[in-house]
A tleap script that builds the chain and sets N, CA, C and O, in Angstrom:
source leaprc.protein.ff14SB
mol = sequence {
  NMET THR GLU THR GLU VAL ALA GLU ALA ASP
  ALA PRO ARG VAL PHE PRO PRO GLU ALA ILE
  SER MET ARG GLN ALA ARG LEU ALA LEU LEU
  GLY ALA GLY LEU LEU ALA THR VAL ASP GLN
  ALA ILE VAL ALA MET PRO GLY VAL GLU GLY
  GLU ALA ALA ARG ILE GLU TRP GLU TYR ALA
  GLN GLU VAL ARG ARG ASP SER PRO LEU ILE
  ALA ALA LEU GLY PRO VAL LEU GLY LEU THR
  ALA GLU GLN ILE ASP GLY LEU PHE VAL ALA
  GLY ALA ALA CLEU
}
set mol.1.N position { 24.130 -6.886 -15.387 }
set mol.1.CA position { 23.475 -6.505 -13.973 }
set mol.1.C position { 24.424 -6.463 -12.984 }
set mol.1.O position { 25.176 -7.433 -12.891 }
set mol.2.N position { 24.555 -5.491 -12.184 }
set mol.2.CA position { 24.291 -5.614 -11.163 }
set mol.2.C position { 23.651 -6.111 -9.730 }
set mol.2.O position { 22.524 -6.514 -9.440 }
set mol.3.N position { 24.689 -5.936 -9.061 }
set mol.3.CA position { 24.266 -6.415 -7.430 }
set mol.3.C position { 23.003 -6.745 -7.472 }
set mol.3.O position { 22.602 -7.905 -7.565 }
set mol.4.N position { 22.103 -5.467 -7.389 }
set mol.4.CA position { 21.250 -4.409 -6.955 }
set mol.4.C position { 20.301 -4.646 -8.001 }
set mol.4.O position { 19.177 -4.500 -7.522 }
set mol.5.N position { 20.260 -4.876 -8.934 }
set mol.5.CA position { 19.450 -4.728 -10.028 }
set mol.5.C position { 19.539 -6.437 -10.421 }
set mol.5.O position { 18.669 -6.703 -11.250 }
set mol.6.N position { 20.286 -7.524 -10.071 }
set mol.6.CA position { 19.611 -9.000 -9.758 }
set mol.6.C position { 18.638 -9.314 -8.067 }
set mol.6.O position { 17.719 -10.130 -8.004 }
set mol.7.N position { 19.084 -8.526 -6.936 }
set mol.7.CA position { 17.938 -8.660 -5.808 }
set mol.7.C position { 16.770 -8.064 -6.433 }
set mol.7.O position { 15.730 -8.683 -6.657 }
set mol.8.N position { 17.020 -6.571 -6.767 }
set mol.8.CA position { 15.475 -6.362 -7.423 }
set mol.8.C position { 14.504 -7.249 -8.353 }
set mol.8.O position { 13.279 -7.264 -8.238 }
set mol.9.N position { 15.197 -7.934 -9.226 }
set mol.9.CA position { 14.293 -8.708 -9.997 }
set mol.9.C position { 14.330 -9.737 -9.267 }
set mol.9.O position { 13.330 -10.271 -9.746 }
set mol.10.N position { 14.722 -10.552 -8.384 }
set mol.10.CA position { 14.326 -11.427 -7.515 }
set mol.10.C position { 13.308 -11.095 -6.075 }
set mol.10.O position { 12.818 -11.900 -5.283 }
set mol.11.N position { 13.248 -10.038 -6.098 }
set mol.11.CA position { 12.674 -10.055 -5.013 }
set mol.11.C position { 11.047 -10.041 -5.093 }
set mol.11.O position { 10.645 -9.737 -6.217 }
set mol.12.N position { 10.191 -10.263 -4.291 }
set mol.12.CA position { 9.017 -10.055 -4.776 }
set mol.12.C position { 8.354 -9.477 -4.944 }
set mol.12.O position { 8.189 -8.714 -3.992 }
set mol.13.N position { 7.311 -9.206 -6.233 }
set mol.13.CA position { 6.624 -7.785 -6.507 }
set mol.13.C position { 5.609 -7.813 -4.989 }
set mol.13.O position { 5.281 -8.773 -4.290 }
set mol.14.N position { 5.371 -6.666 -4.883 }
set mol.14.CA position { 4.726 -5.980 -3.590 }
set mol.14.C position { 3.273 -5.618 -4.292 }
set mol.14.O position { 3.455 -4.765 -5.161 }
set mol.15.N position { 2.275 -5.899 -4.209 }
set mol.15.CA position { 0.792 -5.317 -4.686 }
set mol.15.C position { 0.449 -4.605 -3.395 }
set mol.15.O position { 0.455 -4.912 -2.203 }
set mol.16.N position { 0.057 -3.205 -4.324 }
set mol.16.CA position { -0.985 -2.670 -3.195 }
set mol.16.C position { -2.052 -2.700 -2.302 }
set mol.16.O position { -2.460 -3.826 -2.021 }
set mol.17.N position { -2.510 -1.916 -1.874 }
set mol.17.CA position { -3.627 -2.513 -0.834 }
set mol.17.C position { -4.628 -1.935 -2.012 }
set mol.17.O position { -4.305 -0.987 -2.727 }
set mol.18.N position { -5.769 -2.567 -2.109 }
set mol.18.CA position { -6.897 -1.502 -2.439 }
set mol.18.C position { -7.700 -0.389 -1.879 }
set mol.18.O position { -8.460 0.375 -2.475 }
set mol.19.N position { -7.344 -0.446 -0.437 }
set mol.19.CA position { -7.269 1.038 -0.044 }
set mol.19.C position { -6.499 0.833 1.462 }
set mol.19.O position { -6.298 -0.255 2.002 }
set mol.20.N position { -6.099 2.250 2.026 }
set mol.20.CA position { -5.986 2.593 3.353 }
set mol.20.C position { -6.845 3.660 4.260 }
set mol.20.O position { -7.396 4.699 3.897 }
set mol.21.N position { -6.782 3.111 5.448 }
set mol.21.CA position { -7.536 4.274 5.850 }
set mol.21.C position { -7.154 5.948 5.275 }
set mol.21.O position { -6.271 6.501 4.619 }
set mol.22.N position { -8.249 6.262 5.886 }
set mol.22.CA position { -7.965 8.217 5.687 }
set mol.22.C position { -6.456 8.173 6.715 }
set mol.22.O position { -5.509 7.969 5.955 }
set mol.23.N position { -6.052 8.284 7.955 }
set mol.23.CA position { -4.628 7.987 8.998 }
set mol.23.C position { -3.887 7.399 8.048 }
set mol.23.O position { -3.693 8.389 7.343 }
set mol.24.N position { -3.443 6.703 7.616 }
set mol.24.CA position { -2.892 5.963 7.121 }
set mol.24.C position { -1.981 6.970 5.609 }
set mol.24.O position { -0.875 7.416 5.304 }
set mol.25.N position { -3.416 6.864 5.079 }
set mol.25.CA position { -2.742 8.177 3.703 }
set mol.25.C position { -2.243 9.270 4.275 }
set mol.25.O position { -1.065 9.593 4.118 }
set mol.26.N position { -2.723 9.658 4.686 }
set mol.26.CA position { -2.328 11.098 5.357 }
set mol.26.C position { -0.836 10.989 6.172 }
set mol.26.O position { -0.031 11.913 6.049 }
set mol.27.N position { -0.556 9.946 6.910 }
set mol.27.CA position { 0.696 9.272 7.355 }
set mol.27.C position { 1.624 9.129 6.436 }
set mol.27.O position { 2.709 9.694 6.573 }
set mol.28.N position { 1.377 8.441 5.479 }
set mol.28.CA position { 2.416 8.632 4.328 }
set mol.28.C position { 2.236 9.150 3.608 }
set mol.28.O position { 2.510 8.561 2.562 }
set mol.29.N position { 1.737 10.416 3.434 }
set mol.29.CA position { 2.181 11.277 2.306 }
set mol.29.C position { 2.547 12.265 3.021 }
set mol.29.O position { 2.796 13.208 2.270 }
set mol.30.N position { 2.815 12.705 4.804 }
set mol.30.CA position { 3.637 13.133 5.285 }
set mol.30.C position { 4.748 12.876 5.631 }
set mol.30.O position { 5.635 13.712 5.800 }
set mol.31.N position { 4.875 11.381 5.819 }
set mol.31.CA position { 6.548 10.666 5.809 }
set mol.31.C position { 7.036 11.218 3.983 }
set mol.31.O position { 8.026 11.902 3.724 }
set mol.32.N position { 6.334 10.846 3.268 }
set mol.32.CA position { 7.079 11.240 1.867 }
set mol.32.C position { 6.771 12.666 1.458 }
set mol.32.O position { 6.746 12.993 0.272 }
set mol.33.N position { 6.494 13.674 2.637 }
set mol.33.CA position { 6.535 15.461 2.054 }
set mol.33.C position { 5.964 16.021 1.140 }
set mol.33.O position { 6.199 17.049 0.505 }
set mol.34.N position { 4.724 14.825 1.091 }
set mol.34.CA position { 3.200 14.995 0.262 }
set mol.34.C position { 2.306 16.156 1.182 }
set mol.34.O position { 1.999 17.267 0.750 }
set mol.35.N position { 2.053 15.763 2.201 }
set mol.35.CA position { 0.499 16.044 2.727 }
set mol.35.C position { 0.423 17.465 2.400 }
set mol.35.O position { -0.226 17.791 1.406 }
set mol.36.N position { 1.040 18.409 3.155 }
set mol.36.CA position { 1.134 19.904 2.195 }
set mol.36.C position { 0.647 20.106 0.900 }
set mol.36.O position { -0.189 20.987 0.698 }
set mol.37.N position { 1.095 19.349 -0.058 }
set mol.37.CA position { 1.060 19.697 -1.443 }
set mol.37.C position { -0.333 19.084 -2.138 }
set mol.37.O position { -1.105 19.419 -3.037 }
set mol.38.N position { -0.182 17.895 -1.108 }
set mol.38.CA position { -1.720 17.315 -1.218 }
set mol.38.C position { -2.899 18.070 -0.544 }
set mol.38.O position { -4.028 17.603 -0.398 }
set mol.39.N position { -2.599 18.955 -0.264 }
set mol.39.CA position { -3.684 19.393 0.530 }
set mol.39.C position { -3.448 20.768 -0.368 }
set mol.39.O position { -4.585 21.069 -0.731 }
set mol.40.N position { -2.701 21.561 -0.801 }
set mol.40.CA position { -3.343 22.531 -1.326 }
set mol.40.C position { -3.798 22.486 -2.956 }
set mol.40.O position { -4.158 23.430 -3.660 }
set mol.41.N position { -3.647 20.970 -3.329 }
set mol.41.CA position { -3.622 20.685 -4.661 }
set mol.41.C position { -5.489 20.187 -4.555 }
set mol.41.O position { -6.342 20.260 -5.440 }
set mol.42.N position { -5.642 19.589 -2.819 }
set mol.42.CA position { -7.116 19.838 -3.418 }
set mol.42.C position { -8.074 21.030 -2.953 }
set mol.42.O position { -9.128 21.100 -3.586 }
set mol.43.N position { -7.921 21.755 -2.184 }
set mol.43.CA position { -8.046 23.501 -2.222 }
set mol.43.C position { -7.930 23.907 -3.347 }
set mol.43.O position { -8.771 24.798 -3.465 }
set mol.44.N position { -7.299 23.772 -4.408 }
set mol.44.CA position { -7.198 24.494 -5.939 }
set mol.44.C position { -8.225 23.911 -6.678 }
set mol.44.O position { -8.660 24.655 -7.557 }
set mol.45.N position { -8.812 22.688 -6.590 }
set mol.45.CA position { -9.176 21.472 -7.447 }
set mol.45.C position { -10.795 22.947 -7.817 }
set mol.45.O position { -11.284 23.788 -7.062 }
set mol.46.N position { -11.027 22.678 -8.922 }
set mol.46.CA position { -12.167 23.740 -9.415 }
set mol.46.C position { -13.355 23.234 -9.329 }
set mol.46.O position { -13.487 22.015 -9.430 }
set mol.47.N position { -14.367 23.999 -9.141 }
set mol.47.CA position { -16.359 22.851 -8.959 }
set mol.47.C position { -16.735 22.606 -8.256 }
set mol.47.O position { -16.768 23.024 -7.099 }
set mol.48.N position { -17.562 21.027 -9.293 }
set mol.48.CA position { -18.202 20.296 -8.369 }
set mol.48.C position { -17.371 19.427 -7.701 }
set mol.48.O position { -17.208 19.160 -6.510 }
set mol.49.N position { -16.538 18.776 -9.454 }
set mol.49.CA position { -14.870 17.835 -8.691 }
set mol.49.C position { -14.402 18.286 -7.420 }
set mol.49.O position { -14.237 17.519 -6.471 }
set mol.50.N position { -14.169 19.601 -7.379 }
set mol.50.CA position { -13.413 19.853 -6.572 }
set mol.50.C position { -13.773 19.804 -5.245 }
set mol.50.O position { -13.027 19.399 -4.354 }
set mol.51.N position { -15.315 20.355 -5.033 }
set mol.51.CA position { -16.462 20.051 -3.810 }
set mol.51.C position { -16.643 18.871 -3.587 }
set mol.51.O position { -16.693 18.410 -2.446 }
set mol.52.N position { -16.756 18.265 -4.535 }
set mol.52.CA position { -16.261 16.544 -4.523 }
set mol.52.C position { -14.950 15.991 -3.667 }
set mol.52.O position { -15.011 15.182 -2.742 }
set mol.53.N position { -14.275 16.343 -3.963 }
set mol.53.CA position { -12.250 15.805 -4.058 }
set mol.53.C position { -12.635 16.524 -2.575 }
set mol.53.O position { -12.167 15.759 -1.732 }
set mol.54.N position { -13.204 17.522 -1.977 }
set mol.54.CA position { -12.984 17.872 -0.732 }
set mol.54.C position { -13.632 17.614 0.477 }
set mol.54.O position { -13.374 17.957 1.631 }
set mol.55.N position { -14.744 16.777 -0.134 }
set mol.55.CA position { -15.461 16.406 1.187 }
set mol.55.C position { -15.151 14.901 1.887 }
set mol.55.O position { -15.092 14.410 3.015 }
set mol.56.N position { -14.936 14.349 -0.021 }
set mol.56.CA position { -14.317 12.977 0.486 }
set mol.56.C position { -12.962 12.925 1.129 }
set mol.56.O position { -12.615 11.920 1.750 }
set mol.57.N position { -12.011 14.206 0.971 }
set mol.57.CA position { -10.819 14.273 1.528 }
set mol.57.C position { -10.688 14.478 2.945 }
set mol.57.O position { -9.683 14.181 3.592 }
set mol.58.N position { -12.067 15.161 3.552 }
set mol.58.CA position { -12.201 15.371 4.843 }
set mol.58.C position { -12.699 14.647 5.606 }
set mol.58.O position { -12.618 14.622 6.834 }
set mol.59.N position { -13.515 13.705 4.567 }
set mol.59.CA position { -14.684 12.680 5.388 }
set mol.59.C position { -14.919 11.455 5.008 }
set mol.59.O position { -15.972 10.904 5.332 }
set mol.60.N position { -13.840 10.741 4.153 }
set mol.60.CA position { -13.852 9.875 4.058 }
set mol.60.C position { -13.301 8.816 5.240 }
set mol.60.O position { -13.081 9.277 6.361 }
set mol.61.N position { -13.110 7.568 5.005 }
set mol.61.CA position { -12.681 6.731 6.547 }
set mol.61.C position { -11.876 6.309 5.451 }
set mol.61.O position { -10.800 5.990 5.955 }
set mol.62.N position { -11.821 6.125 4.122 }
set mol.62.CA position { -10.782 5.151 3.546 }
set mol.62.C position { -10.462 5.857 2.419 }
set mol.62.O position { -11.217 6.773 2.094 }
set mol.63.N position { -9.558 5.632 1.800 }
set mol.63.CA position { -8.843 6.425 0.359 }
set mol.63.C position { -8.242 4.916 -0.486 }
set mol.63.O position { -7.239 4.216 -0.343 }
set mol.64.N position { -9.475 4.875 -1.433 }
set mol.64.CA position { -8.767 3.604 -2.491 }
set mol.64.C position { -8.426 3.887 -3.109 }
set mol.64.O position { -8.640 5.080 -3.324 }
set mol.65.N position { -7.454 3.075 -4.160 }
set mol.65.CA position { -6.539 3.028 -4.739 }
set mol.65.C position { -6.715 3.486 -5.999 }
set mol.65.O position { -5.893 4.116 -6.664 }
set mol.66.N position { -8.201 3.036 -6.425 }
set mol.66.CA position { -8.783 3.150 -7.776 }
set mol.66.C position { -9.585 4.240 -8.182 }
set mol.66.O position { -10.072 4.457 -9.292 }
set mol.67.N position { -9.691 5.193 -6.674 }
set mol.67.CA position { -10.386 6.307 -6.809 }
set mol.67.C position { -10.734 7.220 -7.976 }
set mol.67.O position { -10.205 6.928 -9.049 }
set mol.68.N position { -11.487 8.208 -7.942 }
set mol.68.CA position { -11.250 8.914 -8.862 }
set mol.68.C position { -10.120 10.146 -8.204 }
set mol.68.O position { -9.610 10.831 -9.090 }
set mol.69.N position { -9.834 10.372 -7.257 }
set mol.69.CA position { -9.524 11.361 -6.474 }
set mol.69.C position { -8.097 11.234 -6.462 }
set mol.69.O position { -7.239 12.105 -6.601 }
set mol.70.N position { -7.971 9.799 -6.241 }
set mol.70.CA position { -6.387 9.413 -6.843 }
set mol.70.C position { -5.763 9.675 -7.901 }
set mol.70.O position { -4.664 10.156 -8.179 }
set mol.71.N position { -6.972 9.133 -8.663 }
set mol.71.CA position { -6.315 9.384 -10.697 }
set mol.71.C position { -6.053 10.836 -10.797 }
set mol.71.O position { -5.100 11.135 -11.516 }
set mol.72.N position { -6.805 11.961 -10.133 }
set mol.72.CA position { -6.791 13.013 -10.123 }
set mol.72.C position { -5.497 13.877 -9.872 }
set mol.72.O position { -5.147 14.901 -10.458 }
set mol.73.N position { -4.806 13.116 -8.724 }
set mol.73.CA position { -4.175 13.943 -7.684 }
set mol.73.C position { -2.783 13.525 -8.149 }
set mol.73.O position { -1.828 14.282 -7.979 }
set mol.74.N position { -2.655 12.375 -8.713 }
set mol.74.CA position { -1.656 11.653 -9.374 }
set mol.74.C position { -0.673 12.447 -10.577 }
set mol.74.O position { 0.551 12.363 -10.678 }
set mol.75.N position { -1.475 13.116 -11.313 }
set mol.75.CA position { -1.010 13.821 -12.435 }
set mol.75.C position { -0.183 14.940 -11.996 }
set mol.75.O position { 0.996 15.140 -12.290 }
set mol.76.N position { -1.317 15.986 -10.897 }
set mol.76.CA position { -1.240 17.381 -10.249 }
set mol.76.C position { 0.061 17.155 -9.543 }
set mol.76.O position { 0.848 18.098 -9.628 }
set mol.77.N position { 0.554 15.847 -8.698 }
set mol.77.CA position { 1.640 16.375 -8.301 }
set mol.77.C position { 3.197 15.425 -9.017 }
set mol.77.O position { 4.298 15.362 -8.470 }
set mol.78.N position { 2.845 14.872 -10.182 }
set mol.78.CA position { 3.949 14.806 -10.605 }
set mol.78.C position { 4.400 13.148 -10.165 }
set mol.78.O position { 5.606 12.901 -10.154 }
set mol.79.N position { 3.487 12.114 -9.835 }
set mol.79.CA position { 3.500 10.778 -9.224 }
set mol.79.C position { 2.550 9.781 -10.460 }
set mol.79.O position { 1.412 9.758 -10.929 }
set mol.80.N position { 4.116 8.880 -10.619 }
set mol.80.CA position { 3.454 7.689 -11.759 }
set mol.80.C position { 2.749 6.670 -10.569 }
set mol.80.O position { 2.876 6.729 -9.346 }
set mol.81.N position { 2.116 5.905 -11.239 }
set mol.81.CA position { 0.749 5.014 -10.917 }
set mol.81.C position { 2.186 4.242 -10.273 }
set mol.81.O position { 1.553 3.557 -9.470 }
set mol.82.N position { 3.378 3.908 -10.063 }
set mol.82.CA position { 3.926 2.779 -9.148 }
set mol.82.C position { 4.631 3.682 -8.138 }
set mol.82.O position { 5.022 3.083 -7.136 }
set mol.83.N position { 5.002 5.643 -8.206 }
set mol.83.CA position { 4.932 6.332 -6.430 }
set mol.83.C position { 3.471 5.808 -6.197 }
set mol.83.O position { 3.324 5.449 -5.028 }
set mol.84.N position { 2.604 5.693 -6.796 }
set mol.84.CA position { 1.030 5.686 -5.799 }
set mol.84.C position { 1.407 4.861 -5.633 }
set mol.84.O position { 2.507 4.991 -5.094 }
set mol.85.N position { 0.984 3.365 -5.872 }
set mol.85.CA position { 1.096 2.548 -5.458 }
set mol.85.C position { 2.208 2.280 -4.223 }
set mol.85.O position { 1.734 1.940 -3.138 }
set mol.86.N position { 3.663 2.418 -4.344 }
set mol.86.CA position { 4.671 2.471 -3.134 }
set mol.86.C position { 3.977 3.334 -2.154 }
set mol.86.O position { 4.032 2.859 -1.020 }
set mol.87.N position { 3.248 4.619 -2.256 }
set mol.87.CA position { 2.166 4.972 -0.785 }
set mol.87.C position { 1.338 4.714 -0.047 }
set mol.87.O position { 1.163 5.101 1.108 }
set mol.88.N position { 0.349 3.539 -1.128 }
set mol.88.CA position { -0.299 3.171 -0.145 }
set mol.88.C position { -0.026 1.810 0.168 }
set mol.88.O position { -0.857 1.258 0.889 }
set mol.89.N position { 1.259 0.941 -0.334 }
set mol.89.CA position { 2.300 0.392 0.224 }
set mol.89.C position { 2.929 1.174 1.797 }
set mol.89.O position { 2.148 1.179 2.749 }
set mol.90.N position { 3.814 1.569 1.912 }
set mol.90.CA position { 3.822 2.317 2.645 }
set mol.90.C position { 2.855 2.981 4.254 }
set mol.90.O position { 3.241 3.173 5.407 }
set mol.91.N position { 1.329 3.185 3.484 }
set mol.91.CA position { 0.270 3.621 4.500 }
set mol.91.C position { 0.119 1.743 4.990 }
set mol.91.O position { 0.205 1.013 5.977 }
set mol.92.N position { -0.030 1.717 4.188 }
set mol.92.CA position { -0.602 0.332 4.857 }
set mol.92.C position { 0.224 -0.340 6.105 }
set mol.92.O position { -0.206 -0.837 7.145 }
set mol.93.N position { 1.710 -0.160 5.575 }
set mol.93.CA position { 2.525 -0.675 6.854 }
set mol.93.C position { 3.010 0.510 8.202 }
set mol.93.O position { 3.982 0.526 8.957 }
set mol.94.N position { 1.948 1.325 8.062 }
set mol.94.CA position { 1.330 2.088 9.826 }
set mol.94.C position { 0.004 1.272 11.094 }
set mol.94.O position { -0.283 1.849 12.143 }
savepdb mol mol.pdb
quit
């Protein structure tokens, strides 16, 4: 095991918050270079689910980690659950 692997194993696990503000979410996505991609993915969502996603993205006060919108966007963006958790942790720090 390398020193980096030991340090990572010894580091406490940081759990993502259940929710962050929409401002925090957008800034975290901007910092990760994903904001434009998320905007495009939401615009491209079809049907009633797409319309609901657009309403939520535009008007929600917060983004919940367990929301259907996040569950739908993860695979579209090619993000793992751990990467999504990381975005929520990063957003909470803003």
